[in-house]
C-alpha positions, 0 to 999 in steps of 0.5 A: 296716906290715900288707900286708893289702888294703883289703877285709881291713882293712874286714872287720876293722872289721866283725868288731870286730878291733883295727886298729893305728895303722899299719893305720888309716893304711894303710886311709886311704891305700888308700881315698884314693888311688883316690878322689883319682884319681877326683876328679881325673879327673872335674875333668880332664873339665871341665878338658879341656872348658874347654881345648878350648872355650877354644881357640875364644876368650873368648866360647866360654869365657864361654858355659860360664862364665856357666852353670857355677854353675847346672850345679854346682847341678844336679849337687849335687842329683843327688849329694846324693840318692845320698848319702842312700841310700849312707850308709845302705848304709855303716852297714848294711855296717859292721853286717854286715847285707848283705841290708838294704844290698842292699834299700836299694840296690834301693829307691834306684834308683827313688827317684833316677830319679824325682828325676832326671826332675824335675830334668831337666824343670825344667832344660830349662824354664829353659835358654833364659832362664838365661843372661840371668837370670845377666847374660849378653849376646846374644853368649854366650847361645845357646851357653850355653843349648844347653850347659845343655840338653844337660847337663840332658837327661843328668840320669838318666844322671848320677844313675845314675852317681852312685848306682852310684859312691857305693854301691860306695864306701860298700860299701868298693869305691873302686877300680872307680868310680875306674877308671871315672871315669878311663876316662870322662875318656879317652872324653871327650877322644876324643869332644870331639876329634871333636865340638867341632872341624871337619874339619881338615888337620894338617901332619905333619913327622917327620924327612925325612917331610912329609905332611898328615893329615885329621882328621874333625870335626863342628865343633859347638863349645860344644854338642859339649863337652856331647855328648861328656861325655854320651856318655862318661857313658852308657858308664861308667854302664852299666858301673858299674851292671852291676858294682854289681848283678851283681859287687859282693859286698856289693851284687849284686842277683842273689843275692836278690829284693826290691821296687824300690819305696821304703819310707817308712822308707828314704825318711825316713832318706835325707831325714834325711841328704840333706835338709840337704845338699840345702838346703845345696848349693842355697843355696850354689850360689845364693850362687855364682850371686849371685857370678857375677852380681857378676862379670858386670858386670866384662866377658867377660874377668872372666867367663872368667877367673873360670870358668876359674880355678875349673876350674883351682883344682878340680884342687887341691881335688879331692884333698880330696874324694877323701880325703873320700870315703874318710872317709865310708866309714871313718866310716860303716862304723866307726859302723855297727859301733858302734866309736866310738873308731875312728870318731873316730880315722879322722875326725881321721886323714883330716882331717889327711891332707886338710890336708897334701895340699891344702896341698902342692897349694896350693903347686903351684897358686901356682907353676903358675898361669900354666901352668894358665891358659895351658892353658885359654885363648889369651887373654892378658888372661884368662890374666893375670887368672886367674893372679893370682886363683889365687895369691890362692886358693892361701893358702886351701887348708889351710882348704878341706881341713879343711872338705871332709874334716870335712864328709865325716866328718859325712856318714858319721856321718849328722850333716848339719844343723848342718854344713849351717848352718855352710856356709851361714853361711860362704858367705852371710854371709862370702863373698857379703858380701865379694865384694859389698863388694870387687868394685866397688873391686878387680874380680875380685881382690876377689871371689877375696880374699873367697873365700880369707878365707871358706874359711879361716874355714870350715875353722876352724869345722869343725875346732872342731866336729870337736873339740868337737861331739857329731857321733858321737851324732847319727846316726839308727839304721839297723841 
């Protein structure tokens, strides 16, 4: 197998040099590994938040769990805006039009921040009523509101982080944002350690030595988790934006001047790519919110088990999103270079790799479910229920992988409308319907069974589109 670096192999795509199957696989692996590590580290940050808050009891976990789906909704809005611009950059870099790629990056900063400020304002306005709208009770509503308010106030920071990360990835540099996200996870742990818990005294016994160590803390509880995450985001966001603007060979803005005001053509292309994704994610997260409402009457234990189970499961499907990021880069740059056969080969190669990896992760999740839940909550009832639900979901990981990576391929090609509709149909017609029908009879187990059936169905229809759909020819020209 070739020993060329990922940068060398990507340059071969742009220069229309033939890549062997071994080199294509090597490039897929080289881009996927750091992206997987980045995705896992990101979800670890939420996992750690949940674990630390979970040690405070079921009510503390429920206070985050009740607004978790809404948090993901706002996060999805932020990420899809970045996608609308970064896919354009992937096409332009693939076509070796570096100047235009930098121009799109420059314009995206102002446009993205405008959306972030609007998102922040809407989120702040609804933060204190949101837990009640979702069926939360008085005992968890206050902490849930404060947590969500802190989160949405950080929307501009999250937007810049997502923009810089996605721009670097689509330009072919996956290592730097991946390392940044891993460091952010470590910072989040450190900040949470001091912000969530009060000052406490730790008994230390080491061989014959016995002494007490005073650990300082602010004792902020649930709000402390949100503040810790935001502080970690601020530090890493500053670094990633500096790197993209100053150090990145493809993106650095210091090499040439230009306007930061968005042009209508750039905005229209971003809208055509991100608009369907935005519509899809809003309605899919709305479906998840409806699912949360279905779960809420089942009680605090079910709410906590559902939220913590989703966090635990995400450790298994985040590798799929990491491979999906590599797929978007490879498909986007290959298509930008007008290499259609290579584009299709990368689409299938990344999808198959994703299915294999997530199938293995499903096996791990089934076996390690008790340990995963034990690390998130000390409550025995929450742990037992969450373990049972995770083992139901483990069977759906191959189908989930197919839908994740295939969707990422379609995004890289700029083909987002039909895949968005497919996602919505699967979520609303299959998952929500099954959850509503099964929850009254089987409780949370029924909700998760419906989820597993829906994810398997979704994977099947996405594979059909990858094979028979004309997605390679749907992209609006950006070069």
